[in-house]
C-alpha positions, 0 to 999 in steps of 0.5 A: 500499499505505501508504494500505491500511496507514494504514486497516487497520493498528493503532498500534504505538507513537507512529510506527508503523502495522503491518498484520499477515498476520492483519489482511490475511487477514480483510480479504481474507475480507470482500472475498471475501464482498462479492464473492460478495453482489455477484455474486448481485445482479448475477445477479438483475438488481439488488436494490431495498429498499423501506424507511420510515426505518430500518424494512425493508418489502420487497426484490425482485430486478431494479432496474428492476422498477416496481410 
């Protein structure tokens, strides 16, 4: 829990880090959303992204699909 508090918490004075209920709830919502997206990717058999630098060209399902 200490490592998580360091990562999520905010400084309260010079010698305290605080993780409140609100911060914990927000992080749980982020994790739940990420979990939902990962399950979708798994259900589709993976996800492949084709990009040129930072420009997205296309995406397709199935990580092992070959063109």
